[in-house]
VEXTOR-760576 format. One record per residue (C-alpha): x, y, z; residue in one letter; residue number from 1. Coordinates in steps of 0.5 Angstrom, whole numbers. Layout:
residues N
<node><x>X</x><y>Y</y><z>Z</z><residuo>A</residuo><num>NUM</num></node>
...
***
This chain:
residues 275
<node><x>78</x><y>215</y><z>171</z><residuo>X</residuo><num>1</num></node>
<node><x>76</x><y>222</y><z>173</z><residuo>X</residuo><num>2</num></node>
<node><x>78</x><y>225</y><z>166</z><residuo>X</residuo><num>3</num></node>
<node><x>72</x><y>221</y><z>163</z><residuo>X</residuo><num>4</num></node>
<node><x>67</x><y>224</y><z>168</z><residuo>X</residuo><num>5</num></node>
<node><x>67</x><y>231</y><z>164</z><residuo>X</residuo><num>6</num></node>
<node><x>66</x><y>227</y><z>158</z><residuo>X</residuo><num>7</num></node>
<node><x>60</x><y>223</y><z>160</z><residuo>X</residuo><num>8</num></node>
<node><x>57</x><y>229</y><z>163</z><residuo>X</residuo><num>9</num></node>
<node><x>58</x><y>233</y><z>156</z><residuo>X</residuo><num>10</num></node>
<node><x>55</x><y>228</y><z>152</z><residuo>X</residuo><num>11</num></node>
<node><x>49</x><y>227</y><z>157</z><residuo>X</residuo><num>12</num></node>
<node><x>48</x><y>235</y><z>156</z><residuo>X</residuo><num>13</num></node>
<node><x>48</x><y>234</y><z>149</z><residuo>X</residuo><num>14</num></node>
<node><x>43</x><y>229</y><z>148</z><residuo>X</residuo><num>15</num></node>
<node><x>38</x><y>232</y><z>153</z><residuo>X</residuo><num>16</num></node>
<node><x>39</x><y>239</y><z>149</z><residuo>X</residuo><num>17</num></node>
<node><x>38</x><y>235</y><z>142</z><residuo>X</residuo><num>18</num></node>
<node><x>32</x><y>231</y><z>145</z><residuo>X</residuo><num>19</num></node>
<node><x>29</x><y>237</y><z>148</z><residuo>X</residuo><num>20</num></node>
<node><x>29</x><y>241</y><z>142</z><residuo>X</residuo><num>21</num></node>
<node><x>26</x><y>235</y><z>138</z><residuo>X</residuo><num>22</num></node>
<node><x>20</x><y>235</y><z>143</z><residuo>X</residuo><num>23</num></node>
<node><x>19</x><y>242</y><z>143</z><residuo>X</residuo><num>24</num></node>
<node><x>19</x><y>243</y><z>135</z><residuo>X</residuo><num>25</num></node>
<node><x>12</x><y>241</y><z>134</z><residuo>X</residuo><num>26</num></node>
<node><x>10</x><y>246</y><z>139</z><residuo>X</residuo><num>27</num></node>
<node><x>15</x><y>251</y><z>135</z><residuo>X</residuo><num>28</num></node>
<node><x>11</x><y>249</y><z>129</z><residuo>X</residuo><num>29</num></node>
<node><x>5</x><y>251</y><z>132</z><residuo>X</residuo><num>30</num></node>
<node><x>7</x><y>257</y><z>134</z><residuo>X</residuo><num>31</num></node>
<node><x>9</x><y>259</y><z>127</z><residuo>X</residuo><num>32</num></node>
<node><x>2</x><y>258</y><z>124</z><residuo>X</residuo><num>33</num></node>
<node><x>-2</x><y>264</y><z>125</z><residuo>X</residuo><num>34</num></node>
<node><x>-7</x><y>263</y><z>130</z><residuo>X</residuo><num>35</num></node>
<node><x>-12</x><y>267</y><z>134</z><residuo>X</residuo><num>36</num></node>
<node><x>-9</x><y>271</y><z>140</z><residuo>X</residuo><num>37</num></node>
<node><x>-13</x><y>269</y><z>146</z><residuo>X</residuo><num>38</num></node>
<node><x>-15</x><y>274</y><z>150</z><residuo>X</residuo><num>39</num></node>
<node><x>-12</x><y>272</y><z>157</z><residuo>X</residuo><num>40</num></node>
<node><x>-5</x><y>268</y><z>157</z><residuo>X</residuo><num>41</num></node>
<node><x>-3</x><y>264</y><z>163</z><residuo>X</residuo><num>42</num></node>
<node><x>5</x><y>262</y><z>163</z><residuo>X</residuo><num>43</num></node>
<node><x>3</x><y>258</y><z>169</z><residuo>X</residuo><num>44</num></node>
<node><x>-2</x><y>253</y><z>166</z><residuo>X</residuo><num>45</num></node>
<node><x>-1</x><y>246</y><z>170</z><residuo>X</residuo><num>46</num></node>
<node><x>-2</x><y>242</y><z>163</z><residuo>X</residuo><num>47</num></node>
<node><x>3</x><y>246</y><z>160</z><residuo>X</residuo><num>48</num></node>
<node><x>8</x><y>245</y><z>166</z><residuo>X</residuo><num>49</num></node>
<node><x>6</x><y>237</y><z>166</z><residuo>X</residuo><num>50</num></node>
<node><x>7</x><y>237</y><z>159</z><residuo>X</residuo><num>51</num></node>
<node><x>14</x><y>240</y><z>159</z><residuo>X</residuo><num>52</num></node>
<node><x>16</x><y>235</y><z>166</z><residuo>X</residuo><num>53</num></node>
<node><x>14</x><y>229</y><z>162</z><residuo>X</residuo><num>54</num></node>
<node><x>18</x><y>231</y><z>156</z><residuo>X</residuo><num>55</num></node>
<node><x>24</x><y>233</y><z>160</z><residuo>X</residuo><num>56</num></node>
<node><x>23</x><y>226</y><z>164</z><residuo>X</residuo><num>57</num></node>
<node><x>23</x><y>222</y><z>157</z><residuo>X</residuo><num>58</num></node>
<node><x>29</x><y>226</y><z>155</z><residuo>X</residuo><num>59</num></node>
<node><x>33</x><y>224</y><z>161</z><residuo>X</residuo><num>60</num></node>
<node><x>31</x><y>217</y><z>160</z><residuo>X</residuo><num>61</num></node>
<node><x>34</x><y>217</y><z>153</z><residuo>X</residuo><num>62</num></node>
<node><x>40</x><y>220</y><z>155</z><residuo>X</residuo><num>63</num></node>
<node><x>41</x><y>215</y><z>161</z><residuo>X</residuo><num>64</num></node>
<node><x>40</x><y>209</y><z>156</z><residuo>X</residuo><num>65</num></node>
<node><x>45</x><y>212</y><z>151</z><residuo>X</residuo><num>66</num></node>
<node><x>50</x><y>213</y><z>156</z><residuo>X</residuo><num>67</num></node>
<node><x>49</x><y>206</y><z>159</z><residuo>X</residuo><num>68</num></node>
<node><x>52</x><y>203</y><z>153</z><residuo>X</residuo><num>69</num></node>
<node><x>58</x><y>199</y><z>152</z><residuo>X</residuo><num>70</num></node>
<node><x>62</x><y>204</y><z>149</z><residuo>X</residuo><num>71</num></node>
<node><x>61</x><y>209</y><z>155</z><residuo>X</residuo><num>72</num></node>
<node><x>63</x><y>204</y><z>160</z><residuo>X</residuo><num>73</num></node>
<node><x>70</x><y>204</y><z>159</z><residuo>X</residuo><num>74</num></node>
<node><x>74</x><y>208</y><z>163</z><residuo>X</residuo><num>75</num></node>
<node><x>81</x><y>210</y><z>162</z><residuo>X</residuo><num>76</num></node>
<node><x>86</x><y>207</y><z>167</z><residuo>X</residuo><num>77</num></node>
<node><x>92</x><y>210</y><z>169</z><residuo>X</residuo><num>78</num></node>
<node><x>99</x><y>207</y><z>167</z><residuo>X</residuo><num>79</num></node>
<node><x>104</x><y>204</y><z>172</z><residuo>X</residuo><num>80</num></node>
<node><x>109</x><y>210</y><z>170</z><residuo>X</residuo><num>81</num></node>
<node><x>103</x><y>215</y><z>171</z><residuo>X</residuo><num>82</num></node>
<node><x>102</x><y>213</y><z>178</z><residuo>X</residuo><num>83</num></node>
<node><x>109</x><y>213</y><z>180</z><residuo>X</residuo><num>84</num></node>
<node><x>110</x><y>220</y><z>177</z><residuo>X</residuo><num>85</num></node>
<node><x>104</x><y>222</y><z>182</z><residuo>X</residuo><num>86</num></node>
<node><x>107</x><y>219</y><z>188</z><residuo>X</residuo><num>87</num></node>
<node><x>114</x><y>222</y><z>187</z><residuo>X</residuo><num>88</num></node>
<node><x>110</x><y>229</y><z>186</z><residuo>X</residuo><num>89</num></node>
<node><x>107</x><y>228</y><z>192</z><residuo>X</residuo><num>90</num></node>
<node><x>113</x><y>226</y><z>196</z><residuo>X</residuo><num>91</num></node>
<node><x>117</x><y>232</y><z>193</z><residuo>X</residuo><num>92</num></node>
<node><x>111</x><y>237</y><z>195</z><residuo>X</residuo><num>93</num></node>
<node><x>111</x><y>234</y><z>202</z><residuo>X</residuo><num>94</num></node>
<node><x>119</x><y>235</y><z>203</z><residuo>X</residuo><num>95</num></node>
<node><x>118</x><y>242</y><z>201</z><residuo>X</residuo><num>96</num></node>
<node><x>113</x><y>243</y><z>205</z><residuo>X</residuo><num>97</num></node>
<node><x>116</x><y>240</y><z>211</z><residuo>X</residuo><num>98</num></node>
<node><x>123</x><y>244</y><z>209</z><residuo>X</residuo><num>99</num></node>
<node><x>119</x><y>251</y><z>209</z><residuo>X</residuo><num>100</num></node>
<node><x>116</x><y>249</y><z>216</z><residuo>X</residuo><num>101</num></node>
<node><x>123</x><y>248</y><z>219</z><residuo>X</residuo><num>102</num></node>
<node><x>126</x><y>254</y><z>215</z><residuo>X</residuo><num>103</num></node>
<node><x>120</x><y>258</y><z>219</z><residuo>X</residuo><num>104</num></node>
<node><x>122</x><y>255</y><z>225</z><residuo>X</residuo><num>105</num></node>
<node><x>129</x><y>255</y><z>225</z><residuo>X</residuo><num>106</num></node>
<node><x>132</x><y>261</y><z>220</z><residuo>X</residuo><num>107</num></node>
<node><x>139</x><y>260</y><z>222</z><residuo>X</residuo><num>108</num></node>
<node><x>138</x><y>253</y><z>218</z><residuo>X</residuo><num>109</num></node>
<node><x>138</x><y>256</y><z>211</z><residuo>X</residuo><num>110</num></node>
<node><x>145</x><y>260</y><z>213</z><residuo>X</residuo><num>111</num></node>
<node><x>148</x><y>253</y><z>215</z><residuo>X</residuo><num>112</num></node>
<node><x>146</x><y>250</y><z>209</z><residuo>X</residuo><num>113</num></node>
<node><x>149</x><y>255</y><z>205</z><residuo>X</residuo><num>114</num></node>
<node><x>156</x><y>255</y><z>208</z><residuo>X</residuo><num>115</num></node>
<node><x>156</x><y>247</y><z>208</z><residuo>X</residuo><num>116</num></node>
<node><x>155</x><y>248</y><z>200</z><residuo>X</residuo><num>117</num></node>
<node><x>160</x><y>253</y><z>200</z><residuo>X</residuo><num>118</num></node>
<node><x>165</x><y>249</y><z>204</z><residuo>X</residuo><num>119</num></node>
<node><x>164</x><y>243</y><z>200</z><residuo>X</residuo><num>120</num></node>
<node><x>165</x><y>246</y><z>193</z><residuo>X</residuo><num>121</num></node>
<node><x>172</x><y>249</y><z>196</z><residuo>X</residuo><num>122</num></node>
<node><x>174</x><y>242</y><z>199</z><residuo>X</residuo><num>123</num></node>
<node><x>172</x><y>239</y><z>192</z><residuo>X</residuo><num>124</num></node>
<node><x>176</x><y>245</y><z>188</z><residuo>X</residuo><num>125</num></node>
<node><x>182</x><y>244</y><z>193</z><residuo>X</residuo><num>126</num></node>
<node><x>182</x><y>236</y><z>193</z><residuo>X</residuo><num>127</num></node>
<node><x>182</x><y>237</y><z>185</z><residuo>X</residuo><num>128</num></node>
<node><x>188</x><y>242</y><z>185</z><residuo>X</residuo><num>129</num></node>
<node><x>192</x><y>237</y><z>190</z><residuo>X</residuo><num>130</num></node>
<node><x>191</x><y>231</y><z>185</z><residuo>X</residuo><num>131</num></node>
<node><x>193</x><y>235</y><z>179</z><residuo>X</residuo><num>132</num></node>
<node><x>200</x><y>237</y><z>183</z><residuo>X</residuo><num>133</num></node>
<node><x>201</x><y>230</y><z>185</z><residuo>X</residuo><num>134</num></node>
<node><x>200</x><y>228</y><z>178</z><residuo>X</residuo><num>135</num></node>
<node><x>205</x><y>233</y><z>175</z><residuo>X</residuo><num>136</num></node>
<node><x>210</x><y>231</y><z>181</z><residuo>X</residuo><num>137</num></node>
<node><x>209</x><y>224</y><z>179</z><residuo>X</residuo><num>138</num></node>
<node><x>211</x><y>226</y><z>172</z><residuo>X</residuo><num>139</num></node>
<node><x>217</x><y>230</y><z>173</z><residuo>X</residuo><num>140</num></node>
<node><x>219</x><y>224</y><z>178</z><residuo>X</residuo><num>141</num></node>
<node><x>218</x><y>219</y><z>172</z><residuo>X</residuo><num>142</num></node>
<node><x>222</x><y>223</y><z>167</z><residuo>X</residuo><num>143</num></node>
<node><x>228</x><y>224</y><z>172</z><residuo>X</residuo><num>144</num></node>
<node><x>228</x><y>217</y><z>173</z><residuo>X</residuo><num>145</num></node>
<node><x>228</x><y>215</y><z>166</z><residuo>X</residuo><num>146</num></node>
<node><x>233</x><y>220</y><z>165</z><residuo>X</residuo><num>147</num></node>
<node><x>238</x><y>216</y><z>170</z><residuo>X</residuo><num>148</num></node>
<node><x>236</x><y>210</y><z>167</z><residuo>X</residuo><num>149</num></node>
<node><x>238</x><y>212</y><z>160</z><residuo>X</residuo><num>150</num></node>
<node><x>245</x><y>214</y><z>164</z><residuo>X</residuo><num>151</num></node>
<node><x>246</x><y>208</y><z>167</z><residuo>X</residuo><num>152</num></node>
<node><x>244</x><y>204</y><z>160</z><residuo>X</residuo><num>153</num></node>
<node><x>250</x><y>207</y><z>157</z><residuo>X</residuo><num>154</num></node>
<node><x>257</x><y>205</y><z>157</z><residuo>X</residuo><num>155</num></node>
<node><x>263</x><y>209</y><z>160</z><residuo>X</residuo><num>156</num></node>
<node><x>266</x><y>209</y><z>153</z><residuo>X</residuo><num>157</num></node>
<node><x>260</x><y>212</y><z>150</z><residuo>X</residuo><num>158</num></node>
<node><x>260</x><y>217</y><z>155</z><residuo>X</residuo><num>159</num></node>
<node><x>267</x><y>219</y><z>154</z><residuo>X</residuo><num>160</num></node>
<node><x>266</x><y>219</y><z>147</z><residuo>X</residuo><num>161</num></node>
<node><x>260</x><y>224</y><z>148</z><residuo>X</residuo><num>162</num></node>
<node><x>264</x><y>228</y><z>153</z><residuo>X</residuo><num>163</num></node>
<node><x>270</x><y>229</y><z>147</z><residuo>X</residuo><num>164</num></node>
<node><x>265</x><y>231</y><z>142</z><residuo>X</residuo><num>165</num></node>
<node><x>262</x><y>236</y><z>146</z><residuo>X</residuo><num>166</num></node>
<node><x>269</x><y>239</y><z>148</z><residuo>X</residuo><num>167</num></node>
<node><x>270</x><y>240</y><z>140</z><residuo>X</residuo><num>168</num></node>
<node><x>264</x><y>244</y><z>140</z><residuo>X</residuo><num>169</num></node>
<node><x>266</x><y>248</y><z>146</z><residuo>X</residuo><num>170</num></node>
<node><x>260</x><y>246</y><z>150</z><residuo>X</residuo><num>171</num></node>
<node><x>264</x><y>245</y><z>156</z><residuo>X</residuo><num>172</num></node>
<node><x>259</x><y>244</y><z>161</z><residuo>X</residuo><num>173</num></node>
<node><x>256</x><y>238</y><z>158</z><residuo>X</residuo><num>174</num></node>
<node><x>262</x><y>235</y><z>157</z><residuo>X</residuo><num>175</num></node>
<node><x>264</x><y>235</y><z>164</z><residuo>X</residuo><num>176</num></node>
<node><x>257</x><y>232</y><z>165</z><residuo>X</residuo><num>177</num></node>
<node><x>258</x><y>226</y><z>161</z><residuo>X</residuo><num>178</num></node>
<node><x>265</x><y>225</y><z>164</z><residuo>X</residuo><num>179</num></node>
<node><x>262</x><y>225</y><z>171</z><residuo>X</residuo><num>180</num></node>
<node><x>257</x><y>219</y><z>168</z><residuo>X</residuo><num>181</num></node>
<node><x>262</x><y>216</y><z>165</z><residuo>X</residuo><num>182</num></node>
<node><x>266</x><y>215</y><z>172</z><residuo>X</residuo><num>183</num></node>
<node><x>260</x><y>213</y><z>175</z><residuo>X</residuo><num>184</num></node>
<node><x>258</x><y>207</y><z>170</z><residuo>X</residuo><num>185</num></node>
<node><x>266</x><y>205</y><z>170</z><residuo>X</residuo><num>186</num></node>
<node><x>266</x><y>204</y><z>178</z><residuo>X</residuo><num>187</num></node>
<node><x>259</x><y>201</y><z>177</z><residuo>X</residuo><num>188</num></node>
<node><x>262</x><y>196</y><z>172</z><residuo>X</residuo><num>189</num></node>
<node><x>267</x><y>194</y><z>177</z><residuo>X</residuo><num>190</num></node>
<node><x>262</x><y>192</y><z>182</z><residuo>X</residuo><num>191</num></node>
<node><x>264</x><y>198</y><z>187</z><residuo>X</residuo><num>192</num></node>
<node><x>256</x><y>199</y><z>188</z><residuo>X</residuo><num>193</num></node>
<node><x>249</x><y>196</y><z>186</z><residuo>X</residuo><num>194</num></node>
<node><x>245</x><y>200</y><z>181</z><residuo>X</residuo><num>195</num></node>
<node><x>241</x><y>205</y><z>184</z><residuo>X</residuo><num>196</num></node>
<node><x>239</x><y>211</y><z>180</z><residuo>X</residuo><num>197</num></node>
<node><x>236</x><y>215</y><z>186</z><residuo>X</residuo><num>198</num></node>
<node><x>243</x><y>216</y><z>189</z><residuo>X</residuo><num>199</num></node>
<node><x>246</x><y>223</y><z>190</z><residuo>X</residuo><num>200</num></node>
<node><x>253</x><y>225</y><z>187</z><residuo>X</residuo><num>201</num></node>
<node><x>256</x><y>225</y><z>194</z><residuo>X</residuo><num>202</num></node>
<node><x>252</x><y>218</y><z>196</z><residuo>X</residuo><num>203</num></node>
<node><x>257</x><y>215</y><z>191</z><residuo>X</residuo><num>204</num></node>
<node><x>263</x><y>218</y><z>194</z><residuo>X</residuo><num>205</num></node>
<node><x>261</x><y>215</y><z>201</z><residuo>X</residuo><num>206</num></node>
<node><x>260</x><y>208</y><z>198</z><residuo>X</residuo><num>207</num></node>
<node><x>267</x><y>207</y><z>196</z><residuo>X</residuo><num>208</num></node>
<node><x>273</x><y>205</y><z>201</z><residuo>X</residuo><num>209</num></node>
<node><x>275</x><y>211</y><z>205</z><residuo>X</residuo><num>210</num></node>
<node><x>282</x><y>214</y><z>202</z><residuo>X</residuo><num>211</num></node>
<node><x>282</x><y>209</y><z>196</z><residuo>X</residuo><num>212</num></node>
<node><x>284</x><y>212</y><z>190</z><residuo>X</residuo><num>213</num></node>
<node><x>277</x><y>211</y><z>187</z><residuo>X</residuo><num>214</num></node>
<node><x>274</x><y>215</y><z>192</z><residuo>X</residuo><num>215</num></node>
<node><x>279</x><y>221</y><z>192</z><residuo>X</residuo><num>216</num></node>
<node><x>279</x><y>221</y><z>184</z><residuo>X</residuo><num>217</num></node>
<node><x>271</x><y>221</y><z>185</z><residuo>X</residuo><num>218</num></node>
<node><x>270</x><y>226</y><z>190</z><residuo>X</residuo><num>219</num></node>
<node><x>275</x><y>231</y><z>186</z><residuo>X</residuo><num>220</num></node>
<node><x>271</x><y>230</y><z>180</z><residuo>X</residuo><num>221</num></node>
<node><x>264</x><y>231</y><z>184</z><residuo>X</residuo><num>222</num></node>
<node><x>266</x><y>237</y><z>186</z><residuo>X</residuo><num>223</num></node>
<node><x>268</x><y>240</y><z>179</z><residuo>X</residuo><num>224</num></node>
<node><x>261</x><y>237</y><z>176</z><residuo>X</residuo><num>225</num></node>
<node><x>257</x><y>240</y><z>182</z><residuo>X</residuo><num>226</num></node>
<node><x>260</x><y>247</y><z>180</z><residuo>X</residuo><num>227</num></node>
<node><x>259</x><y>247</y><z>173</z><residuo>X</residuo><num>228</num></node>
<node><x>253</x><y>243</y><z>173</z><residuo>X</residuo><num>229</num></node>
<node><x>249</x><y>246</y><z>178</z><residuo>X</residuo><num>230</num></node>
<node><x>253</x><y>253</y><z>179</z><residuo>X</residuo><num>231</num></node>
<node><x>250</x><y>259</y><z>176</z><residuo>X</residuo><num>232</num></node>
<node><x>256</x><y>261</y><z>172</z><residuo>X</residuo><num>233</num></node>
<node><x>260</x><y>259</y><z>165</z><residuo>X</residuo><num>234</num></node>
<node><x>264</x><y>253</y><z>165</z><residuo>X</residuo><num>235</num></node>
<node><x>271</x><y>254</y><z>163</z><residuo>X</residuo><num>236</num></node>
<node><x>276</x><y>250</y><z>159</z><residuo>X</residuo><num>237</num></node>
<node><x>281</x><y>249</y><z>165</z><residuo>X</residuo><num>238</num></node>
<node><x>275</x><y>245</y><z>169</z><residuo>X</residuo><num>239</num></node>
<node><x>274</x><y>241</y><z>163</z><residuo>X</residuo><num>240</num></node>
<node><x>281</x><y>239</y><z>163</z><residuo>X</residuo><num>241</num></node>
<node><x>281</x><y>238</y><z>170</z><residuo>X</residuo><num>242</num></node>
<node><x>275</x><y>233</y><z>169</z><residuo>X</residuo><num>243</num></node>
<node><x>278</x><y>229</y><z>164</z><residuo>X</residuo><num>244</num></node>
<node><x>285</x><y>228</y><z>168</z><residuo>X</residuo><num>245</num></node>
<node><x>281</x><y>226</y><z>174</z><residuo>X</residuo><num>246</num></node>
<node><x>277</x><y>221</y><z>169</z><residuo>X</residuo><num>247</num></node>
<node><x>283</x><y>218</y><z>166</z><residuo>X</residuo><num>248</num></node>
<node><x>286</x><y>217</y><z>173</z><residuo>X</residuo><num>249</num></node>
<node><x>279</x><y>213</y><z>175</z><residuo>X</residuo><num>250</num></node>
<node><x>280</x><y>209</y><z>169</z><residuo>X</residuo><num>251</num></node>
<node><x>287</x><y>207</y><z>171</z><residuo>X</residuo><num>252</num></node>
<node><x>286</x><y>206</y><z>178</z><residuo>X</residuo><num>253</num></node>
<node><x>280</x><y>202</y><z>177</z><residuo>X</residuo><num>254</num></node>
<node><x>284</x><y>198</y><z>172</z><residuo>X</residuo><num>255</num></node>
<node><x>290</x><y>197</y><z>177</z><residuo>X</residuo><num>256</num></node>
<node><x>285</x><y>195</y><z>182</z><residuo>X</residuo><num>257</num></node>
<node><x>282</x><y>190</y><z>178</z><residuo>X</residuo><num>258</num></node>
<node><x>288</x><y>187</y><z>176</z><residuo>X</residuo><num>259</num></node>
<node><x>290</x><y>186</y><z>183</z><residuo>X</residuo><num>260</num></node>
<node><x>284</x><y>183</y><z>185</z><residuo>X</residuo><num>261</num></node>
<node><x>285</x><y>178</y><z>180</z><residuo>X</residuo><num>262</num></node>
<node><x>292</x><y>176</y><z>182</z><residuo>X</residuo><num>263</num></node>
<node><x>290</x><y>175</y><z>189</z><residuo>X</residuo><num>264</num></node>
<node><x>284</x><y>170</y><z>186</z><residuo>X</residuo><num>265</num></node>
<node><x>290</x><y>167</y><z>182</z><residuo>X</residuo><num>266</num></node>
<node><x>294</x><y>166</y><z>188</z><residuo>X</residuo><num>267</num></node>
<node><x>289</x><y>163</y><z>193</z><residuo>X</residuo><num>268</num></node>
<node><x>290</x><y>156</y><z>193</z><residuo>X</residuo><num>269</num></node>
<node><x>284</x><y>151</y><z>191</z><residuo>X</residuo><num>270</num></node>
<node><x>282</x><y>146</y><z>196</z><residuo>X</residuo><num>271</num></node>
<node><x>285</x><y>141</y><z>191</z><residuo>X</residuo><num>272</num></node>
<node><x>292</x><y>144</y><z>192</z><residuo>X</residuo><num>273</num></node>
<node><x>292</x><y>144</y><z>200</z><residuo>X</residuo><num>274</num></node>
<node><x>291</x><y>136</y><z>199</z><residuo>X</residuo><num>275</num></node>
***
């Protein structure tokens, strides 16, 4: 690997320095001893140069012999992860270089990418808000359906008793509301319509037989209920009294209608009697 080459060169340099120092030590020792100074000195003596070249060659050979040993032949191989990181780095570098060239060739591309990013962020925020609004709307719808289901689960007598309790506390608006639901549950128990909590008050009126006492009474009670429950004014005692009278009339009319229906069923001859 490339990381081992500087290490080998450093070791080789250290060995050469050590061997040269060892070869030059006798000469340094000889220079330290007092000797008679020659009259003339020639720094380019061929014998001296040949001796130094031989010493350098010997040191170089010794360093090569040391570096050729087994402990210096092992190269640290790169791992798979290092190779992948290097390939990824090169790929990213090529991509950025290409983007840089494209940006220089088409300056408008940077503005286009900027607007696309801002548009994507705005669209994501809008979708998130729409989803939250839809979730809140669903929760409100489920709450209203649960309230209506609770209303239909109560009996008519229960609603009537609740209306009387609210009337004793002078809560006329809630009393009229309970009387209206008592009438709805009462007519449903007489099979006037099938249970469907999504109907509006006026849809209940249209489901009854036109001109029948039940339709006339429920229409009048619905009008009182709409004025008191949805109107922005206080409910009076007279309105509660009117609603109570209309509910009692519906109870009487429903009882009479049920009795007449039972009598017709009893008067109808059976197949055995016809024979």
